[in-house]
ROBATI-562642 format. One line per field, with one value per residue: residue number from 1; z negated, y negated, x negated of N, C-alpha, C in turn. Coordinates in Angstrom, 2 decimals. Atoms other than C-alpha are relative to their C-alpha. Layout:
<rs>
num	(NUM,...)
n.z	(Z,...)
n.y	(Y,...)
n.x	(X,...)
ca.z	(Z,...)
ca.y	(Y,...)
ca.x	(X,...)
c.z	(Z,...)
c.y	(Y,...)
c.x	(X,...)
</rs>
This chain:
<rs>
num	(1,2,3,4,5,6,7,8,9,10,11,12,13,14,15,16,17,18,19,20,21,22,23,24,25,26,27,28,29,30,31,32,33,34,35,36,37,38,39,40,41,42,43,44,45,46,47,48,49,50,51,52,53,54,55,56,57,58,59,60,61,62,63,64,65,66,67,68,69,70,71,72,73,74,75,76,77,78,79,80,81,82,83,84,85,86,87,88,89,90,91,92,93,94,95,96,97,98,99,100,101,102,103,104,105,106,107,108,109)
n.z	(-1.19,-0.30,0.90,-0.39,-1.57,-0.07,0.32,-1.05,-1.07,0.57,-0.03,-1.43,-0.73,0.65,-0.87,-0.34,-0.67,-0.95,0.58,-1.13,-0.25,-0.73,-0.04,0.69,-0.25,1.07,-0.25,0.87,-0.07,0.55,1.38,-0.76,-0.45,1.01,0.83,-0.76,-1.02,0.62,-0.70,0.71,1.32,-0.06,-0.03,1.37,0.86,-0.47,0.21,1.40,0.48,-0.18,1.10,1.06,-0.02,-0.11,1.40,0.54,-0.76,0.39,0.44,-0.57,-1.23,0.05,-0.01,-1.08,-0.54,0.72,-0.07,-1.47,-0.75,0.93,0.71,-1.16,0.08,-1.27,0.11,0.99,1.40,0.56,0.71,1.01,0.98,0.49,0.44,-0.45,-1.15,-1.17,-1.20,0.78,-0.14,-1.41,-0.36,1.26,-0.74,-1.43,0.38,0.60,-1.25,-0.80,0.76,0.22,-1.66,-0.42,0.79,-0.48,-1.70,0.56,0.81,-1.14,0.10)
n.y	(-0.64,0.23,-1.44,-1.07,-0.28,-0.21,-1.01,-1.10,0.03,-0.51,-1.10,-0.65,0.51,-0.79,-0.73,-1.43,0.54,0.84,1.26,1.08,1.42,0.08,1.39,0.60,1.24,0.64,0.27,0.04,-1.32,-0.59,-0.80,-0.84,-0.76,-0.66,-1.32,-0.93,-0.99,0.27,1.09,1.11,0.02,0.93,1.48,0.66,0.39,0.79,1.26,0.33,0.23,1.36,0.78,-0.20,1.26,1.07,0.49,0.74,0.99,1.09,-0.79,0.30,-0.62,-1.44,-0.31,0.12,-1.26,-1.33,0.85,-0.25,-1.07,-1.52,0.16,0.23,1.33,1.44,0.89,0.77,-0.75,0.29,1.43,-0.19,-1.01,0.73,1.21,0.65,0.27,-1.05,0.03,-0.60,-1.69,-0.29,0.20,-1.21,-1.41,-0.05,-0.12,-1.11,-1.09,0.03,-0.24,-1.28,-1.06,0.06,-1.10,-1.33,-0.75,0.11,-1.37,-1.07,-0.84)
n.x	(0.09,1.23,0.75,-0.71,0.43,1.52,-0.09,-0.63,0.87,1.40,0.33,0.44,1.34,0.67,0.81,-0.67,-0.94,0.65,0.67,0.36,-0.37,-0.67,-0.34,-1.43,-0.97,-0.73,-1.41,-1.17,-0.83,1.60,-0.47,-0.69,1.06,0.96,-0.23,-0.08,1.09,1.02,1.03,-0.81,0.45,1.07,-0.46,-0.19,0.76,0.73,-0.95,0.36,1.30,0.07,-1.07,0.71,0.48,-1.17,-0.19,1.06,0.41,-0.82,-0.70,-1.52,-0.38,-0.18,-1.17,-1.36,0.25,-1.05,-1.76,-0.59,0.44,-0.43,-1.28,-0.57,-0.39,-0.20,0.61,-0.57,-0.21,1.66,0.39,-0.39,0.52,1.24,-0.26,1.09,-1.15,0.20,0.94,1.28,-0.01,0.46,1.33,0.64,-0.85,0.66,1.29,0.18,-0.34,1.21,1.31,0.36,0.32,1.34,0.42,-0.31,0.52,1.47,0.38,0.15,-1.30)
ca.z	(-21.10,-20.12,-22.65,-21.35,-17.70,-18.52,-20.59,-17.75,-15.16,-17.34,-17.78,-13.77,-13.00,-14.98,-12.97,-12.57,-10.52,-8.36,-10.18,-7.23,-6.44,-4.33,-3.05,-5.22,-3.60,-6.12,-5.04,-6.87,-5.95,-7.36,-10.73,-9.14,-7.31,-9.90,-11.75,-8.84,-7.38,-8.41,-6.10,-7.76,-11.17,-10.11,-8.93,-12.18,-14.14,-12.07,-12.45,-16.10,-16.45,-14.45,-16.60,-19.18,-18.31,-17.16,-20.67,-21.89,-19.18,-19.79,-21.97,-20.68,-17.43,-18.64,-20.18,-17.31,-15.65,-18.26,-18.41,-14.70,-13.58,-16.46,-17.88,-14.97,-15.95,-13.49,-13.25,-15.28,-18.31,-18.52,-18.97,-21.60,-23.25,-23.21,-23.81,-20.60,-17.23,-14.26,-11.98,-14.78,-14.46,-10.77,-10.60,-13.49,-11.55,-7.95,-9.70,-11.45,-8.28,-6.40,-9.08,-9.69,-6.26,-5.73,-9.00,-8.19,-4.70,-6.19,-8.74,-5.71,-6.61)
ca.y	(-3.45,-4.60,-1.70,1.01,0.31,0.14,2.90,5.47,4.02,4.67,8.10,8.46,7.02,9.67,11.27,14.54,12.35,10.57,7.52,5.12,1.81,0.34,-3.26,-5.26,-7.41,-9.63,-9.40,-9.27,-5.49,-4.26,-3.13,-1.15,0.77,1.18,3.28,5.44,6.85,6.80,3.91,1.70,2.77,1.41,-2.05,-2.24,-1.79,-3.89,-6.57,-6.21,-6.44,-9.91,-10.94,-10.44,-13.01,-15.30,-15.05,-16.27,-18.85,-20.72,-18.83,-20.70,-19.60,-16.13,-16.33,-17.52,-14.55,-12.09,-14.22,-13.94,-11.05,-8.50,-9.73,-10.90,-14.53,-17.31,-20.03,-22.19,-19.20,-19.41,-23.25,-22.93,-20.28,-22.17,-25.72,-26.99,-28.14,-26.01,-27.84,-26.88,-23.27,-23.38,-24.81,-22.29,-19.23,-20.47,-20.90,-17.74,-15.61,-16.85,-16.82,-13.25,-11.79,-13.18,-11.47,-8.41,-8.21,-9.51,-6.03,-4.25,-3.36)
ca.x	(15.17,12.02,10.51,12.61,11.68,8.06,7.98,9.99,7.51,4.04,5.20,5.59,2.39,0.59,-2.50,-0.60,1.86,-0.82,-1.46,-2.08,-1.50,1.19,2.00,4.93,7.79,9.29,12.85,16.36,16.78,12.73,14.44,16.80,14.15,11.93,14.10,14.58,10.89,7.57,6.00,8.91,7.22,4.19,5.24,6.84,4.03,1.73,4.91,4.35,0.77,1.20,4.28,1.97,-0.50,2.06,3.04,-0.21,-0.64,2.90,5.39,8.67,8.24,7.74,10.97,12.81,11.16,12.62,16.31,16.47,14.75,15.52,18.54,19.94,21.12,22.24,20.38,22.67,22.85,19.10,18.99,21.23,19.54,16.26,17.84,16.26,18.27,18.91,16.63,13.75,14.66,14.66,11.32,10.10,11.89,10.23,6.67,6.90,8.06,5.33,2.51,3.26,3.56,0.22,-1.01,0.24,-1.04,-4.23,-4.28,-3.95,-0.22)
c.z	(0.84,-0.62,1.09,1.33,0.01,-0.20,1.10,1.09,-0.25,0.15,1.55,0.68,-0.70,1.23,0.64,1.07,0.95,-0.37,0.72,-0.52,0.92,0.12,-0.95,0.88,-0.61,0.80,-1.18,-0.30,-0.65,-1.42,0.05,0.50,-0.71,-0.84,0.98,0.73,-0.49,0.45,-0.79,-1.36,0.21,0.46,-1.13,-0.86,0.69,-0.02,-1.56,-0.60,0.73,-0.68,-1.09,-0.41,0.23,-1.15,-0.79,0.81,-0.42,-0.38,0.53,1.28,-0.28,-0.50,0.69,0.99,-0.77,-0.10,1.20,0.42,-0.97,-0.65,1.10,0.14,1.09,-0.75,-1.23,-1.60,-0.74,-0.24,-1.03,-1.19,-0.67,-0.29,0.93,1.14,0.74,0.62,-0.73,0.00,1.27,0.31,-0.81,1.15,1.52,-0.44,-0.58,0.91,0.72,-0.82,-0.43,1.15,0.35,-1.21,0.41,1.04,0.00,-0.73,0.76,-0.20,1.07)
c.y	(-0.13,1.60,1.11,-0.07,0.22,1.48,1.46,-0.39,0.66,1.71,0.88,0.00,0.83,0.63,1.28,-0.57,-0.85,-1.10,-1.02,-0.92,-0.01,-1.82,-0.40,-0.74,-0.42,-0.52,0.51,1.60,1.19,0.50,0.88,1.21,0.58,1.04,1.20,0.90,-0.91,-1.32,-1.36,-0.11,-0.51,-1.22,-0.64,-0.09,-0.98,-1.47,-0.10,-0.55,-1.58,-0.74,-0.52,-1.03,-1.32,-0.67,-0.87,-1.68,-0.77,0.99,-0.44,0.76,1.73,0.68,-0.09,1.34,1.20,-0.44,0.90,1.38,1.55,-0.19,-0.42,-1.53,-0.79,-0.71,-1.13,0.49,-0.34,-1.25,-0.05,0.90,-0.63,-1.46,-0.93,-0.17,0.79,-0.42,0.69,1.31,0.26,-0.04,0.82,1.09,-0.18,-0.04,1.35,1.19,-0.17,0.42,1.85,0.79,-0.12,0.84,1.30,0.30,-0.16,1.08,0.72,1.31,0.11)
c.x	(-1.13,-0.74,0.15,-0.65,-1.21,-0.22,0.37,-1.17,-1.56,0.26,0.28,-0.86,-1.06,-1.21,0.36,1.44,-0.29,-0.28,-0.72,0.58,1.03,0.37,1.45,0.89,0.50,1.45,1.17,-0.16,-1.29,0.18,0.75,-1.23,-1.08,0.17,0.52,-1.15,-1.36,-0.91,0.91,-0.57,-1.22,-0.26,0.36,-0.96,-1.18,0.90,-0.35,-1.30,-0.18,0.68,-0.85,-1.25,0.86,0.37,-0.73,-0.18,0.96,1.23,1.65,0.08,-0.07,1.27,0.89,-0.30,1.15,1.33,0.64,0.17,1.02,1.09,1.06,0.82,0.40,-1.02,0.36,-0.04,-1.64,-0.45,0.67,-0.58,-1.47,0.30,-0.77,0.89,-0.51,-0.75,-1.74,-0.28,-0.50,-1.44,-1.10,-0.22,-1.15,-1.69,-0.13,-0.16,-1.27,-1.72,0.08,0.27,-1.33,-0.75,-0.21,-0.88,-1.50,-0.63,-0.01,1.33,0.97)
</rs>
């Protein structure tokens, strides 16, 4: 799902379509908004770049984001799929959201 959304966002973000950057707010509705407009596409691209950096920093936290944000799993479902406790998933989710928001803001997205 991530790849599909990213490719769609890239095609919308071509120079002929503006190519500018905007701020990204990390919330549960961001993916739905990204599919609907050019501004959302830019936010999704900034999120993808930040998520790639997070993956290099801490792979488990990146997996938590992938499962919660893109796959829509609950905390319990994510914990079962990663073989960790729900508390660990909550901590990773909280850290990852804050880190990604800071990284996206820093990049000018």
